[in-house]
ZAMARGU-4260 file (C-alpha; in steps of 0.2 Angstrom, whole numbers, plus 5000, padded with zeros to 4 digits):
<rodrens>
0) 5001/5000/5000 | 5006/5017/4995 | 5003/5030/5008 | 4993/5046/4999 | 5001/5063/5000
5) 4986/5069/5010 | 4990/5057/5024 | 5008/5063/5024 | 5003/5082/5023 | 4988/5079/5038
10) 5002/5073/5048 | 5015/5087/5045 | 5001/5100/5048 | 4995/5092/5064 | 5013/5093/5070
15) 5014/5110/5068 | 4999/5114/5074 | 5005/5105/5092 | 5019/5116/5090 | 5010/5131/5090
20) 4999/5126/5105 | 5015/5124/5115 | 5020/5140/5120 | 5039/5136/5123 | 5040/5125/5107
25) 5032/5139/5097 | 5044/5152/5104 | 5058/5140/5099 | 5049/5139/5082 | 5048/5156/5080
30) 5066/5160/5084 | 5074/5145/5075 | 5071/5155/5059 | 5089/5164/5062 | 5097/5147/5066
35) 5091/5140/5048 | 5092/5155/5036 | 5104/5169/5034 | 5091/5177/5020 | 5075/5185/5020
40) 5062/5173/5012 | 5058/5179/4994 | 5045/5177/4982 | 5048/5163/4969 | 5057/5150/4964
45) 5065/5137/4977 | 5071/5153/4986 | 5052/5160/4989 | 5045/5162/5005 | 5032/5147/5005
50) 5046/5135/5000 | 5057/5143/5013 | 5047/5142/5026 | 5041/5124/5023 | 5060/5119/5023
55) 5062/5128/5038 | 5047/5119/5046 | 5052/5101/5041 | 5070/5106/5049 | 5062/5109/5064
60) 5050/5097/5066 | 5061/5081/5060 | 5079/5088/5063 | 5083/5101/5078 | 5083/5095/5095
65) 5071/5106/5106 | 5076/5112/5122 | 5059/5113/5129 | 5055/5097/5125 | 5072/5088/5128
70) 5070/5078/5109 | 5066/5083/5090 | 5046/5090/5090 | 5041/5074/5079 | 5047/5061/5092
75) 5038/5071/5107 | 5022/5078/5099 | 5017/5062/5089 | 5004/5058/5103 | 4996/5066/5118
80) 4990/5058/5132 | 4971/5050/5130 | 4968/5056/5115 | 4960/5046/5100 | 4973/5045/5086
85) 4965/5045/5068 | 4966/5030/5058 | 4981/5037/5046 | 4990/5050/5059 | 5002/5035/5065
90) 5007/5029/5047 | 5008/5048/5042 | 5022/5051/5057 | 5032/5036/5054 | 5035/5041/5035
95) 5039/5059/5042 | 5052/5051/5055 | 5058/5041/5042 | 5064/5054/5028 | 5080/5062/5028
100) 5086/5076/5017 | 5100/5077/5005 | 5107/5079/4988 | 5101/5068/4975 | 5105/5064/4956
105) 5091/5060/4944 | 5097/5042/4938 | 5083/5037/4928 | 5065/5043/4923 | 5051/5033/4918
110) 5039/5049/4911 | 5022/5047/4920 | 5027/5033/4933 | 5041/5038/4944 | 5061/5040/4944
115) 5075/5033/4951 | 5086/5046/4961 | 5104/5043/4971 | 5107/5050/4986 | 5125/5059/4983
120) 5130/5058/5002 | 5125/5042/5006 | 5127/5035/4989 | 5111/5025/4991 | 5098/5024/4977
125) 5078/5025/4979 | 5062/5026/4969 | 5051/5040/4967 | 5033/5038/4966 | 5028/5055/4958
130) 5020/5054/4941 | 5019/5072/4940 | 5037/5076/4945 | 5043/5061/4933 | 5036/5072/4918
135) 5048/5085/4922 | 5066/5079/4927 | 5077/5071/4916 | 5092/5060/4920 | 5106/5070/4927
140) 5095/5083/4936 | 5100/5088/4955 | 5086/5088/4967 | 5090/5095/4984 | 5077/5090/4998
145) 5066/5079/5009 | 5063/5062/5005 | 5049/5052/5014 | 5046/5035/5014 | 5028/5031/5007
150) 5027/5012/5007 | 5032/4996/4996 | 5051/5004/4995 | 5045/5018/4987 | 5048/5038/4993
155) 5040/5055/4989 | 5050/5071/4987 | 5045/5087/4999 | 5036/5100/4986 | 5049/5112/4995
160) 5065/5103/4987 | 5076/5113/4973 | 5079/5105/4956 | 5094/5111/4947 | 5099/5108/4929
165) 5117/5112/4928 | 5131/5097/4924 | 5145/5109/4930 | 5136/5110/4946 | 5131/5091/4948
170) 5150/5086/4944 | 5155/5099/4957 | 5144/5092/4970 | 5151/5075/4966 | 5168/5080/4968
175) 5164/5088/4983 | 5155/5075/4993 | 5167/5061/4987 | 5181/5071/4995 | 5171/5075/5011
180) 5168/5054/5012 | 5188/5050/5009 | 5197/5045/5026 | 5179/5041/5035 | 5167/5026/5034
185) 5148/5024/5034 | 5136/5037/5028 | 5139/5055/5025 | 5124/5063/5032 | 5119/5082/5028
190) 5107/5090/5038 | 5093/5102/5031 | 5100/5117/5038 | 5118/5113/5027 | 5107/5111/5012
195) 5098/5127/5015 | 5116/5136/5017 | 5122/5127/5001 | 5110/5128/4989 | 5097/5143/4993
200) 5105/5157/5002 | 5122/5157/4998 | 5119/5169/4981 | 5110/5181/4995 | 5119/5196/5004
205) 5114/5194/5022 | 5106/5207/5033 | 5106/5205/5052 | 5087/5202/5060 | 5081/5220/5066
210) 5093/5231/5054 | 5084/5230/5036 | 5095/5235/5022 | 5111/5237/5031 | 5124/5226/5024
215) 5137/5218/5036 | 5154/5210/5029 | 5154/5191/5028 | 5170/5192/5038 | 5162/5204/5051
220) 5147/5193/5052 | 5160/5177/5055 | 5168/5188/5068 | 5153/5191/5077 | 5149/5170/5078
225) 5164/5165/5083 | 5166/5180/5096 | 5148/5173/5105 | 5155/5157/5105 | 5168/5163/5117
230) 5183/5164/5106 | 5195/5179/5110 | 5202/5191/5098 | 5218/5182/5095 | 5208/5164/5092
235) 5197/5172/5081 | 5213/5179/5071 | 5220/5161/5070 | 5205/5154/5063 | 5203/5168/5049
240) 5223/5165/5047 | 5219/5146/5044 | 5206/5149/5033 | 5217/5161/5022 | 5230/5149/5022
245) 5221/5139/5007 | 5214/5148/4991 | 5196/5149/4992 | 5189/5137/4977 | 5176/5146/4968
250) 5168/5131/4960 | 5166/5120/4977 | 5148/5119/4981 | 5151/5110/4999 | 5164/5121/5007
255) 5169/5112/5023 | 5169/5095/5015 | 5186/5089/5017 | 5194/5106/5015 | 5203/5118/5025
260) 5187/5124/5033 | 5182/5106/5036 | 5197/5105/5047 | 5195/5122/5056 | 5175/5117/5059
265) 5183/5099/5068 | 5195/5110/5078 | 5181/5122/5083 | 5168/5106/5089 | 5182/5099/5102
270) 5189/5114/5108 | 5174/5128/5110 | 5157/5131/5111 | 5153/5139/5094 | 5137/5136/5085
275) 5145/5125/5072 | 5133/5126/5059 | 5131/5145/5060 | 5151/5145/5060 | 5151/5134/5044
280) 5140/5147/5035 | 5148/5162/5040 | 5165/5156/5037 | 5162/5149/5021 | 5154/5166/5015
285) 5170/5174/5022 | 5183/5164/5015 | 5185/5172/4998 | 5186/5188/5007 | 5199/5181/5019
290) 5208/5171/5005 | 5210/5189/4993 | 5224/5200/4994 | 5226/5209/5009 | 5220/5226/5000
295) 5203/5219/4999 | 5201/5211/5017 | 5193/5219/5032 | 5205/5228/5042 | 5210/5220/5058
300) 5202/5227/5073 | 5212/5240/5083 | 5221/5234/5099 | 5227/5242/5116 | 5244/5248/5109
305) 5258/5239/5117 | 5247/5225/5121 | 5256/5208/5118 | 5244/5195/5108 | 5238/5180/5115
310) 5246/5163/5112 | 5237/5150/5104 | 5225/5141/5116 | 5213/5126/5117 | 5199/5125/5126
315) 5192/5111/5138 | 5173/5108/5141 | 5172/5120/5154 | 5179/5135/5141 | 5194/5137/5152
320) 5210/5142/5144 | 5223/5132/5144 | 5241/5130/5133 | 5241/5114/5121 | 5255/5102/5125
325) 5258/5085/5118 | 5269/5072/5123 | 5286/5071/5117 | 5283/5052/5111 | 5266/5050/5102
330) 5254/5040/5113 | 5250/5029/5098 | 5267/5023/5097 | 5269/5018/5113 | 5253/5008/5111
335) 5258/5000/5097 | 5275/4993/5104 | 5266/4990/5121 | 5254/4978/5111 | 5267/4971/5102
340) 5278/4966/5116 | 5262/4961/5127 | 5258/4949/5113 | 5275/4942/5110 | 5278/4939/5130
345) 5263/4932/5133 | 5264/4919/5119 | 5281/4912/5126 | 5274/4909/5143 | 5279/4925/5152
350) 5270/4929/5170 | 5256/4942/5171 | 5269/4953/5182 | 5281/4955/5171 | 5269/4959/5155
355) 5259/4973/5165 | 5276/4980/5170 | 5281/4982/5154 | 5265/4989/5148 | 5265/5002/5161
360) 5283/5007/5157 | 5278/5009/5139 | 5262/5018/5143 | 5272/5032/5154 | 5269/5049/5148
365) 5277/5065/5151 | 5274/5072/5168 | 5263/5088/5161 | 5253/5078/5148 | 5239/5075/5160
370) 5235/5091/5162 | 5226/5095/5147 | 5222/5078/5139 | 5203/5083/5135 | 5208/5098/5126
375) 5219/5088/5113 | 5208/5090/5097 | 5221/5085/5080 | 5218/5066/5079 | 5223/5062/5061
380) 5219/5045/5057 | 5203/5031/5056 | 5197/5034/5074 | 5200/5051/5075 | 5188/5053/5059
385) 5175/5042/5067 | 5175/5051/5084 | 5173/5069/5074 | 5157/5059/5064 | 5152/5053/5080
390) 5152/5070/5088 | 5143/5079/5075 | 5130/5067/5074 | 5127/5069/5093 | 5126/5087/5091
395) 5115/5085/5078 | 5104/5072/5086 | 5103/5079/5104 | 5110/5096/5103 | 5125/5105/5108
400) 5121/5105/5127 | 5119/5086/5128 | 5133/5081/5116 | 5147/5091/5124 | 5150/5080/5137
405) 5154/5066/5124 | 5170/5077/5117 | 5181/5068/5129 | 5180/5054/5118 | 5194/5063/5110
410) 5204/5055/5124 | 5201/5040/5115 | 5204/5045/5100 | 5222/5052/5105 | 5226/5035/5112
415) 5221/5025/5098 | 5230/5038/5086 | 5237/5026/5071 | 5225/5014/5073 | 5222/5010/5054
420) 5208/4999/5053 | 5194/5004/5062 | 5187/4986/5061 | 5201/4979/5069 | 5197/4988/5088
425) 5192/4976/5101 | 5191/4972/5118 | 5208/4973/5119 | 5211/4990/5116 | 5196/4996/5125
430) 5203/4990/5140 | 5219/4994/5138 | 5212/5013/5138 | 5200/5009/5151 | 5210/5002/5163
435) 5227/5007/5162 | 5228/5023/5153 | 5213/5032/5158 | 5218/5028/5178 | 5233/5037/5175
440) 5227/5053/5166 | 5210/5058/5173 | 5213/5071/5183 | 5196/5066/5195 | 5184/5054/5198
445) 5170/5065/5190 | 5181/5068/5175 | 5184/5048/5175 | 5166/5045/5174 | 5163/5056/5160
450) 5178/5049/5149 | 5171/5033/5151 | 5152/5038/5147 | 5159/5044/5131 | 5168/5029/5128
455) 5152/5018/5131 | 5143/5029/5120 | 5154/5030/5107 | 5155/5011/5107 | 5136/5011/5105
460) 5135/5021/5092 | 5149/5011/5080 | 5141/4995/5083 | 5124/5001/5078 | 5128/5013/5064
465) 5144/5004/5058 | 5142/4986/5064 | 5160/4986/5074 | 5157/4977/5089 | 5163/4987/5102
470) 5149/4990/5113 | 5149/4969/5114 | 5168/4969/5117 | 5164/4982/5132 | 5150/4973/5138
475) 5157/4961/5149 | 5167/4975/5161 | 5156/4990/5158 | 5147/4989/5174 | 5162/4986/5183
480) 5173/4997/5177 | 5158/5013/5178 | 5159/5010/5198 | 5178/5006/5200 | 5186/5018/5189
485) 5179/5034/5198 | 5188/5026/5215 | 5204/5020/5208 | 5207/5038/5200 | 5202/5046/5217
490) 5216/5036/5224 | 5228/5040/5212 | 5225/5058/5214 | 5230/5056/5231 | 5247/5046/5227
495) 5251/5059/5213 | 5248/5075/5223 | 5245/5092/5218 | 5248/5095/5198 | 5261/5079/5200
500) 5263/5065/5189 | 5262/5047/5193 | 5278/5039/5197 | 5283/5025/5182 | 5291/5008/5185
505) 5287/4996/5199 | 5279/4979/5199 | 5259/4975/5197 | 5251/4964/5210 | 5233/4962/5215
510) 5226/4967/5232 | 5221/4954/5243 | 5217/4961/5261 | 5219/4974/5271 | 5240/4978/5269
515) 5243/4964/5258 | 5244/4960/5238 | 5251/4947/5229 | 5260/4946/5213 | 5254/4933/5198
520) 5268/4921/5206 | 5260/4922/5224 | 5272/4933/5230 | 5266/4942/5246 | 5268/4960/5246
525) 5267/4970/5260 | 5258/4988/5258 | 5265/5005/5265 | 5249/5018/5263 | 5240/5028/5275
530) 5226/5019/5284 | 5212/5029/5275 | 5219/5027/5257 | 5220/5006/5260 | 5202/5008/5267
535) 5195/5012/5249 | 5206/4999/5240 | 5194/4983/5235 | 5200/4966/5235 | 5204/4963/5217
540) 5211/4982/5213 | 5228/4981/5203 | 5242/4990/5212 | 5260/4996/5205 | 5272/4994/5218
545) 5289/4998/5221 | 5301/4993/5237 | 5300/5006/5252 | 5308/5004/5270 | 5311/4986/5276
550) 5300/4974/5267 | 5287/4984/5263 | 5281/4992/5246 | 5274/5009/5242 | 5260/5009/5230
555) 5264/5020/5214 | 5246/5017/5205 | 5230/5010/5208 | 5221/5001/5193 | 5202/4994/5193
560) 5200/4974/5195 | 5194/4971/5176 | 5213/4974/5172 | 5213/4955/5175 | 5205/4952/5158
565) 5219/4959/5149 | 5228/4943/5154 | 5215/4932/5147 | 5213/4939/5131 | 5220/4931/5114
</rodrens>
């Protein structure tokens, strides 16, 4: 059965009416136009007022998380308690929720019946059921908009979509989207707000709301957006300088897809609270001016005479500034060496104590590297690319406030920086990170919990969206680590002391009873530590020890009991 167009429209109109009846959501809807479009709605064509308003409504209902509802409106407003649901209401809502927006190429037409379209972002093909549209289009046409599933593997495209018949444009879109997919797996998703900026707004000079007719330079507009996101003037100039370092390509249809702008946006996603979609559009419009000769650029704002320019900084999730540091020996090389040596020694029958001692020695970082691990964003390689995709999707699906804590997954990206095949990640990698790396580098128990929650969310997403069984690999240890990690990190904070690094070296042992640990060979190790510290240890905790006075041993670091699983992995 094919869903009638009238059913789809009734469901859409009913959802809009429910938005209007909810005061807070209605206020969000009115305010969100400024987020969606840089231009005033104009009559005629795909830029026309009615079409722009319809695309805005589709985006608001089906993509944009509502702060008042804590979800996308279409997910929360489909039913009311005790209401009688019309027969076709559920099927209409299902079609709306199953829709998505993208850029499509017409690949085949059966005049009077329908046509085939290819998603140039996700590279899937879809049959459209629309006799009228099929008579107007030809192979090679470009459709930009939202498609809805209407049954029997058929789709229908929104009447607010745009159609472009331009071979040069088609080739440019293909090229840009292919470049955006390079170095990443899975489906490339485009927001309806992305499409509005790319295809329906770019040729119109923006005028800020409330100031009709006043033209503001694209660079000034970009500067204002970055400043609202908390960037200092020196940081904004660094962004502009980075963008100016690559010439603007006037044939690019999708600025930000695999180019210098894309790199800058990825950095802003990790380091700042800037509205990424607004920054993408504003910087794309400013790029031609920034990459032009200096005489044409906007003059730099004057600074206080004699003042020094701030150094380049990174920002953690709190927004506090800190100098960016990196270990002198890249962590990924340390991990690779540790894995290789661990496998070799265990295969030859080496005991648990010696293998863990070597792992600890290799994974030890420079003393200051714990200060700002969460703020280091530049992670090349496959895992880093997947992390960027994960954070973009979380931002779009949940909103910036809900997604921001998940930026802590940047730590795992740094840890696994040189993993060349994402599918090869498994339980060993997750436990090396969660059991050994994280306890030594998380600055507090609360941060350890946040880092581990981010890891779990990333694993769930990787399994659901890409079929890489990370969530399954973590499942056996997940609950235990969630409880044990904060305690281990807090104990390590006591051992470390203020702003100090944990000591390296020592041997591994398992805590057995008050004041006593035992190595894998069964040798007892009396522990020298304050009574309040020992009281928080739990049987099964792993300890790294070094000889102290007499026959006692000093605790250098605490690791969760789940560390034991590493010795049993193939």
